[in-house]
N, C-alpha and C positions, 0 to 999 in steps of 0.2 A: 571405152570407159563407161561403166554402168551409171545410169541415172540415180540420183537421190530422189526417192519418191515421197509424195505426200498425198493425202486424199482430201478433197474438198467436199464437205457435207452440207446439207441444207441448214440454214441458220437455226439456232436453238430458239425456243420460245415461239410465240405466235400460234397460228391455227393448226400447224402440223406437229406440234410438240408431242401430242398423244401418240402419233405414229412412231416417232423416235423412241418413245418409252417402250412401246410394245415390241418394236423391232430388236431391242436390246436383250430380249429374253426368249429362249426357245419355247416358252409356253405357247407362242403363236402357232407352232407346228402341229399341236394337237387340239387346236380350237378353231373350228371352221369359220367362225365370225371374224377372227383376226386374219385368217388366210384371205378371206374375201375382200378385206380392206385393201391389202396390198395388190391383190390381182385386179381390182377395179382401177387402181392408179394407172396401170398400163399392162394389159394382159400379155402382150408379146414380150415386153421387157421382163415381166415377172417369170415367164417360162425361160427366157434366155439366161437369166441370172440364176437358174436352177433353184428357183423359189427362195431366193435370198432377199429378205425384206430390206436390209440395210443397203445392199447394192441397188435394189430397185429405187430407193429413195435418192441415192447418190447420182444415179444415171438419169433420173426423171428430168425431162426438159423443162426449162424455165416457163414456157407457156403453159405446160400441163400443171406445173406447180401453182401458177397464178390461177389457173382455172379451178383446181381443187380447193385453193384457199377461199374461194368464194361460194363453194357448193355447200349450203347450209345443211341440207339433208345428209350429205356424206360426213361432214364434220360432227353432226350430232350423233351419227352412228359410230364414228371413231371415238367419241367421248364415252358412249355407252360401253364400248368394248374395253377401253381403258379402265373404266370403273369396275368392270367385271374382273379384269386383270388385277387391279389394286385390291379388290375384295379377296381374290384368291391368295395373293401374297400376304394379306393381312390376317389370315387365319392363324391363331396362335395355339390352338389346342394341340398338345403333344400326343404322339402315338400311344394308345393304350388298349388297343384291340386285344381282347382275351387275356390281358395281363392284369395282375393285382395293382400295379402302379405304372404311371407313364414312363416311356423310355427317356432316360436322362443321361445318355451317353452317346458319344459320336462313333460311327462306323466309317472306316475308310475302305472304299471299294476300288481295287486296283484291276485294270484291264489293259491289254495291249491295243484293244480297239473298242471304239464306241460308235454305234450307228444310231444317231438322234434325228438327223434330217439330211436330205440329199445334198443340201448346200454346204454341209460340213463333212467332207469325204474322209472320215477317219475309221472306216470299217471295210471289211471284205465280204462279210456274210452274216450267217445266223449268230455267231458268237458275239459280234459287235452290236448287232441290232438287239440282242437279248440284254446286253450291258446298258444300252440306251433306254430300253423299256424298264430295266431295273431302277435307273435314276428317275425316270418319269413317275413311276409308281411311288418311289420313296418321297418324291415331291408332293404328289396327290395325298399321300398318307401322312404328310408332315413328320416324316422320320428323319432324324438327324444323320445324314449321310453326306459324305464328300466323295466324288469320283476323282481318280488319278490316272492319267494316260499320257500319251505322247502326241505332239503336234506335227503331223507329217506334212511336209510342204507339198509333196506329190501324191499323197495318199496311197490308195490301192490303184492298180492299173485300170485305165479305160480300155474297153474292148472295141475293136474294129474288125469286121469280117471282110475277107477278100471275096472276089466274085465267085470263087469255088467254095466259099464257106470256111476257110481257114482262119482261125483267130489270130489277130495281131494285137500287141499291147502297146499302148502309148501313155505317157505320164504328164498330163497338163499340170502346171504349177497353180496351186491354190493362192489366191490373193487374200491373205488373212486380214489385211487392213480394211477390207469391206465386209467382214463377217462380224456377227455379234459376239465379239471377244473383248475382254478387258485385260490390259497388261497389269500384272501384279507388281506393286512397288514395295520397297523396303521402308524403314522408319524415316529415312532422309528424302523419300520421294523419288529415289532412283530405281531403275528396274531391278526387281529381285533376282539375284543370280544364285543358282545352285551349283556347287562344285562336286564333281565325282572323279575318282581316279580310275583311268582305264589303262591298265598295264603300264603305269609310270607316266602317262600323259594325263593332264588335268583338262577335263571337259566342263565347260560352263553352259548352263542352260537358263534361259529366262522362263518365266512362268506366265501363262495366260489363263484367265478364268472365263468359263462359259457358264452363263446362268441358265439352268435347266429348271424353270419354275422356281421353287424354293430351295433347290439343291444346287450346289456349285460343283462344277467339273474343272479340275486343274490340269493343264497340259504343259509338258516340258518341251521346250524348243531349243535345239542345239545350233540352229542356223543363225548365228550371230557373229559379228566381226571379231569378237574375242577368241574364237576358236579357228584352228587351222582348217583349210578346205576339206581335209579328210574327216575331221570331227564334225564339221558342219553337216556332213552327209548322213550322220547317224540317225537323225529324225527325218530323213528325206522321204523314204518309202515304207509303207507297211508291208512286212514280209518280203522286203526287197533285199538283194544282195546275198552273200554267202553265209556260212554258219558262223563266221566271226562277226559279221554285221549283226546277226541275230543275237549273239550273246551280248554284244555291246548295247543293243536296244533294251534287252532284258535287264541288264545291269542298270541302265539309265532309268528304266521304269521303276524297278524295285528299290534300289539304293537312292537314286535321285529323288524318286517320289516321296520316300519317307523323310528325306532331308528337307524337301520343299515344305511338307506339312509342319515339320518342326520350326523352320524359319518363319512361318506364318503364325506360330504360336498355337497350333492345333495339337491336341493330345488324344487321338482316338483310343477308345477302350477296346475296339474290335477292328481287326484287319481282315477284309474278305478278299481273297485272291481268285479272280475269275480266270481259271485254268492255270496250269503250271508255269506259264510264261512269266507270271509275277512272283515266282517263289524267292527270288533274290531279296525281296522285301524282308523275308524272315532273317537272312544273314545280316542285313543292315540293322535290324532290331536287336539281334544278339550283340553285335558290335557296340551299339549304343548303350546297352545295359552294362556291358563289361567296362567300357571306357568312361561312361558318364555317371554310372550308378555304383560302380565298384563291385558288381556281382561277379561270381565265378562263372566259368563257361557253363557248368552244369545247371546253375541257378538261372542263368540267362536263357539257356535253351528251354527250361521248364516254363518260365513266365511268358516267353514268346509263344510257345505252344499253347498256353492257356487262352490267349486272346486272338488266335488266328484261325480262320476258316478257309477251306479250299473247295472250290467247285471244279469238278472234272468234266469235260465235255467230249473228249476224243475216245472213241470206242475201240481203237486198235493201237498197239504199241508203236507202230511205225509212224503214227501221226503226231507223236510227242517229241518235244525237244530233248535231245541227249547230246552232251558235249564231251569231247575226248579229254584225256588226262592232260595233254599239252596245253589246250585252251584253258582248262581250269587252273593249271599251274601258272600260266601267264597272267591271268586276271585275278587270282585269289591266293597265289602262293605268298605274296608279301603280307597280305592281311592275316593269313594263318600264323606266320612267323611273328607278327606284331602282337597278336592276341595269345600266342603260346599254344596254339591248337596243332596237334599232330596232323599233318596233311593227309595221311592215309585215313585217319578217322574222320576228317572233314569230307573226303570223297565218299566214305561210307554212308554219309547222310544222303547221298543221291544215288546210291546203288541199291538194287533189289536185294542183292546178297553183299552186305557191307565188306566182307573180306575178299570178294572176287576182284582182284586187281586188273583183270581183263575187261571188266564191265565199265561202260561209260557212266557219266553223271546225268541221271535223269531228273529233269525239273519236276515232274509230277511226284517222283519219289521223295525229293526234298520237301515238297509241299505236304505229302502224306505224313512224313516223319515229324515235321515241325508244326503241325496244326492240331487242334484239339478235335476238330470235326471236319470230315470230308464228305462230299455228296456227289452222287450221279444226278443226271438231270431228267430221269424218268424211272419208273420202277423196273422196267426191263434193263435199262442201262445200269442201274445199281447191281444187278446180277452179273452183267458183262464186266463191269469195272472190278467187282470183287474177284472174279476169275482172273482178270488181267493182272491185278496187283497183289494176288495172294502171297507171293514170295516175300513181300515186305513184312508180313506177319506169319512166318513159317509154322508157329505153334498153334495157329488158329484154324478151325474148320473154315472152309470157304464161305459157308453161310454166316460165320461170325466175324468175317473181315469188317472192321469198323467203318463202313462206308454207307451213308444214308441216302434215301431217295428224296430229292426235292424237285418235282416235276416242273419244267419250265412253263411259263405263261406269257401272254402278249399284252401289251398296253392297248386295249381295245379302242379307245378314242383316237389313237394315232392312225388307224387303218380303216375306220368306218367311213363310207361314202356320206356326203352331206345329206343326200336325200334320205338314206336309211337312218341316219342319225336323227333327222327331224321326225321320222316315223317312230323311232324308239322314244323320242321325247314325248310324243303325243300319247302313246299307248303303254309305254313301260314307266314313264315318269323320269324325272332327272336323276334318279338313283342309279341308273345303268352306267353313268360315267363316274359318279361319286362312290358307288358301292357295288362294283361289278361282280364281286364274289358272293353276292346275296342271291341265292337260288330263287327266292320267292319273286324277285324283280323279273328274272328271265322267264319264269313261268307265264308271265303276262303276255308273252309273245303269241300265245294262243288267241288273244283278243284282237290281234291285228287282222283286219279283213283281208281275205285271200286276194282279192282284186288289187287292193292298195299295195300289198307286199309284192305281188307279181309285177305290177306296172312299174314300181320303183326299181325292182331288179332288172326289168327289161331296159330301163333307161341306162342303168349302169353297164349293161352288156353292150348296148349301142355305143356308149361312150368309149368302152374298151376297144371295140372294133374301129371306131373313128381314130383313136389314138394309134392303134396298130397300123392302120393304113398310112398315117403320117410318118410313123417310124420307118416303115418299109420303103416309102418313097425317099425318105432322107438317106437310108442305107444305100438304096440303089443309085441315087445321084452321086453319093460318095464313091461308088464303085465304077462310075462313068457308064452306067447301064444305058441301054437303048431307050428311045422314046417309047416304044411298044412296051417294054418291061415296066417302065415307070407308070405308064397309063394303066397297065394291068393291076399294079400294086394299089393304085387309087381306088380300085373296085374290088380288091381282095376281101375275103371273108364276107360273112352275112350276119347282120345284126339281129336276125330273128331265129337263128337255129342253135341247137345244143352246142355249147362252147366248152371244151375241155382244156384246162391250163396246166402247164407244168413249168415251174420256175424255181430254181435253186442252183447251188454250186454244181458244176458238172464234174464232181468226183465220180470215179467209175463205179463205186459201190452203190451209188444212187440210181444207176441203170436207166438213164434218160431215154435210151433207145429200146427198152424192152417192148414198148407198144408197137415198135416197128419190126419186130422179129419176123412177122409174116406180112410183108408189104401188100401182097395181093389181097389177103383177107381184110386187112385194115382199109385198103382202098374201097373195097365193096361196102364196108361199114360207113365210111365217110360219104360215099356217093349214093347212098340209098335215095331213090327218087322221092319218097314220101317222108322219110325220117333222116334228113342229112345231119352230119356232124362235122365240126371243125376243131382243129387243135392249134393252140398258141403256146410257143415255147420261149423261154428266155433263161439266160444263165451264163456264168463264166467258168472256164477251166483255169486251174492254176497255170501260171506261165510255163512251169516245167512239166506239166502233165499232157503229154502228146496224145495219150489215149483219150483223155477227156476232150481234147481238141478234135479228135477224129469223130467223136460222138456228135459234136456240133456240126462238123462238116457233113456227116451222113444225113442229118436232119434237113440242112440247107439243100443238099443235093436232091433229096426226096421232094422237097417243096417245089422244085422246078419241073418234076415229071408231070405229064399231062393229067394223070389220075389224081395227083395231089394239088395241082396248081389252084390257088385261090382258097384252099381248104386247110392248108398247113402253113404257119408262119413262125419264123424265128426272129425275135426282137433282140438286137444287139445292145451291149452295154447295160446289162441288168443292174438296177440300183433300187433304192427305196421308192423312187417315183414310179418306175415301171411296175414294181411289186404292188404298189397301191392300186394302180389301174387294174391289174390282173386279179387280185383277190376280191376287188369290188365288182368285177364284171363276169367272173367265171360262173358257170353253172355247176361244173364238176372240177374238183381239185385233185389232180392225179399225183400219186407218190408211189414209187416202185423200188425202195431200197432193198438191198440184199440183207434180210434179217440175220443176225441182230446188230447190224452195223450202224444203224441210224440211232444216235444217242438220244435225240428227242425229235427235233424238227419242230418248227413253229409256224411255218407258212400256212399249213392246213388249218390252224387255229384261227388265223386272220381271215381266211376265206370263209370258215364256218360263221364267224361273227357277222359276215356280210351275206349270209344266206346260201353260200355254196355248199355242195355236198362232197364229202371226201370219198375218194375211191383209192384205196391204199392197201399196201401190204401191212400186216399187223406187226409193226415195228415202231420203236420210239414211242411217242405220245399216243399214237393211234391204237396201240396195244392196250392202253387204258381207256381211251375215249370211245372206242367202238362199242355200241350196245345193240346192234342188230337192226335197229329201226332208225338210225340217224346217219346212215351212209353205207358204204359197202366195203367188204374185206376181200382182198385178193389172197386166196389160200387160207390156211388156218394154222398159223404159228409153226409151220414146218421149217426145218433147217436141213440143208442138203450138203453133202460132201462134194458132189459134182456140180459145178456152177452152170455148165451147159445144160445139163439135164433140168436143173432148177429153172433156168430161163425158159426152156421149152414148156415145162409144166405151168409156170406162172404166167407166161404170155398167153397160152391157150385159156387159162382161167380168167384172164383180163378180157380177152375177146368174148368169152361166153357171158361174162357179167354185162358187158356193153350191149351185146345182142339180145340177151334174154331178160335183163332187169333195168339197166340204166336208160337206154334209149326208149324202150316201150313206156316206161313210167313218165319220161319227159313229154312224150307226144300223146299221151292219154289225156285228151282234152274234153272238157265239158262243153255244153252248147255255147257258152260265152268265150270259148277258146282259152280257158284257164285250166292249167294242169293241177287239179285240186289234190290229188294224191301226192304229187311231187311237192307241192307247197306244204302239205302236212308233214312230209319228211324234212323240209327246210326248217319248219318251226321246231320240230323235234330235235334237229341238230342245234339250233340256236339255244334251246332250253337245256340241253344236256352238256354242251361244250362250253358255252360262255361262262357259266358260274364258276367253273373250276380252272379252266385253261386260260387264266388271265394273270397278268403280272402282279396285280394287287394281292391275290391269293398267294402267289409265289413268294413275294417279299414278306408277307405275313408269316409264311411257313419258316422263312430264314430267321425272322425275328424270334419266333417262339422256340424253334429247335436249335438254333445256332447262336444268334447274337446275344440273347439275354443270358443263356447259361455261360457263354464265354466271358461276357462283361462281368458277370457276378463272380466268376472264378478268378479272373484277372484282378479284380478289386480286393478280393479276399486275400490272394497271395501278395499283393502289394502293400497291404495294411501293416501298420506298426513297423515301418522300415524294413519291409520284406521278411519279417520274422516267421510268418506262416510258411512262406516260400522256402526259407532255409531249413525249417523243420521238416518240410515235405521232402526236399532233396535228400536229407540225411535218412528219412524213412525209406525212400526208394533204394538207397545204397544198401541199407540193411536187409530189406526184403529180398533184394536181388542176390545178395551174398548167401542168404539162408534158404534160397528157394529149393535147392536140391535136397535140403534136410526136411522140408515139409512134405509129408507123405500121407496118402490114404492108406490107413492100416486095415480097416475092415469095413465091409458093407453088409448089413444084415436086414432081413425082412421078417419080423416076427409074425408069420402068418398062422392064425389059428385054424382057418379053413380055406377052401379054394376061393381065389379072388372072384367076386361076383359083382355084376353091374349094380351100381347104387351104393357100394361100400367104398372104403378108403384103403390104400395100400400104405401101411406105415413103413418108414425108412429110418434106420440108425446108421450113421457114418462116423467111424472113429478116425480122427485125424491127428497126426503128430504135427503140432503148429510150430515146432522148433523154438518154443518159448515166446512166440508172438501172441499178442492179444487176439482172441477169436474174432474180434471186430475188424481186424486187419485182413481177414480172408473172406472171400465170398464163396461159399459152398452151395452148390446148386445141383438139383436133379434135372437132367435133360431127359424128357420122356415123350412118348407118343406112339402112334401106330407105325409099324414097320413092315417093309416088303420082304420078299423071300431072300433078298440080298443083304438083309440087315441094315437097310437104309431107312431113315425116318421119312415117312410120307408127309407127316406134319409134326413139327417138333415144339414142345412146350417146355418152359423152364419154371421150376419151383425152388425158391431159395430155402435152405435148411437153416435152422437156428441152433445156436450152441446152448446146451443145457448147463445149469449151474452145478449139477452133480458130475461125478466121475471125471474130474480134472486132476490129472496125475502125471507128473514128469512131462509136462507139455502136451499131453494127450487129451484131446477134447472131443466129447460126443456131440454130434450135430443130429438133429431129428426134424422130420417133416413127413408129409403124407401126399399121396397122389389120389385124386378122386377118380373112381372107376365109373365114368359116365357112359362109356360105350363098350360094346363087345368086340372081340377080335384079337389079333396078334399084336402085342405091344412090347416095347423095349425101353430100357432106361440105362443111363450112365451117370456117374458123379463127375462134376467138374469143379476145380478150385482155381480161382484167380485172386490177385491182390485186390484189396478194397481200401480206398481212401477217399474222404469227401472231396479232395481236389484233384483226384486222378482223372485225367482226360479220357474221353471215349476212345481216342486212338491208341491209348497205352494199355487198355484193359486186357488186350489179347497177347501182350508180349510174353507174359509168364503164365503157363497153363499146366495144370496136372489133371489127368483123367483117370477114372478107374470104375 
């Protein structure tokens, strides 16, 4: 019989009340003063609790509590930290950066995972950590945002390696009672319960709130007695179970998340979906507008689209969720019947080709069709994503597919070492945490004395090596290794030599083993008698990815060979804590994805903020970040059809860079043993990467390009009892019915002489508008230099204006001109698309005429 549990906490009030207040908010995890408070209580306990402040307080011995309560210096410091926290929470200025007026609407941010701190294991990798950084920056910027996710009892798996290096997974249970969570109650003080239908079964979820600074994250938990054992398992594991478990989790996130916000009285103007996992949010919003507001299906689809944003992360179709017809019928057939939606039309919302009955239901496609704006997470990923989802807009050129780039960034204060943070405070000023996207602040890195920067970095490297040794010893003891092996691990690695780190998911396209393609050459590099090098690796393979597991095993096997022993280490169970040690202590951050499959990647940004130099393929964010003097590029944007040939070429390029550039620069020392040229590159990396690749800039980009336009459009459509919405839906119906009648009749260029540089090329375009007002059409000239295959090298767009003359039988003359600024071979074409002030970006390419 299971126990009924309760948690005994330190008494409220008294000298330790400030600690309880700080422990209740994840603000502590990006504030080193707060971290030091809890670490000082009991360092071993702090680390054993996975840096959980509340659990540290709960488990603290009575004698230590009594001792701390009498330590006046500590209590004064705790009070100063609490005052700092209260000052942070008390800032009331609304977000207004680059805006004509402050943001006065709420954005709901839905994600299947959130990586905020290691003690709250609700993440698997970069997607979740990015979501966590999004909330942290929203808090710092005082942006009205709420997060919505699921509360996984066992989280993502923990990794254990066997003696031969094979990954094994285990799932420890998270004790939520000792985490900084608040249970949300209803008006009567009882736990708030959210009800969702799962194929005829009703699942109930309680809601927990996590305080992330000034932002709230709401988590749905199905592990409650009111549910059957099977339903209680829905929020058991992140990305666990089969495809049916996945659709259940995504229904719970999307439909349950929307209902939870409604029950708490929240009315977001904008819904931001972090990846297609959350796209069922859109279906629930449509249902709500139909059943609660009396709107038609078409009207509901339109207003939901107006207020919704989708961020796409996955660069290959196979990595996206797709559900078969049977599952969709099981979970959504009854809803379609209730709302009067044709089931085939419903499935078409999730198909790249709506009429293809053999196609599955793609969650990203649902998101693309029912959001006003979608974005990739780097400029290169924008191009990849347009290519991948071009079929959703068959009438659009690939370059016109309505997907924007919003390059990811990282929450810099969450990853900076304490020592470097203090150095930044001294030479950059406090603005580096409050205003990290201010380029002028980071230019001050030049003022940091070389010696101070280098000695600070050396301490971080030494701490990484000490941490790696402890981890290796712990791993070996868990494998029942010999005394000699454990003793060797205690002296593995060298705190004074060039340290290259690689840490990320062990997906095969990330090519963790590329550097090991020629083991003999690598061994010579690592074992150079005067210029030695060492490698530290960490990362998890997906439980079903045996090839990724083989990559891990290969590295572990190599680490045991005599030529690599003590110079190569693999740290098991990669998480935020290990990542923090590695980005803070690395000299070089290695990244070797197969271009263009890295959507963005953010670990290199964190390493750069700590002074590490990136050595990477030009993929993801590094394709934008690399400037020639702030790190190294492996190859030069080549893409190959033969992966083996690619690996040969790029592994040799990597070895050449190490031998000819990286290692000589690191060991080029002045008389005081300082690598001045290396430090110069460190500073250049900090100056060029930190101002842009941070999550404050990222969130600001979302506000300006997505949130504000979506909120404005939503409010406009909703005004006057949805009158604007209804008018727009009628307009869309008419324009669609008449589109085949709208034609380009004639294009003339009244040229008096040969086009010459410095002149203008006048254009007249006669259009049959089928009786529509000319303002309902966007008539453009697409023009620019072309190659011998009649493709634009660079394309420009010039909008043509309707003239007041020559309007006859629906025929309208549009005029404009092209400036002739350069010589060469040029081309142009005419394009017509519908135009309406409330037409979303995602719909502007659905109807197109060219001529």
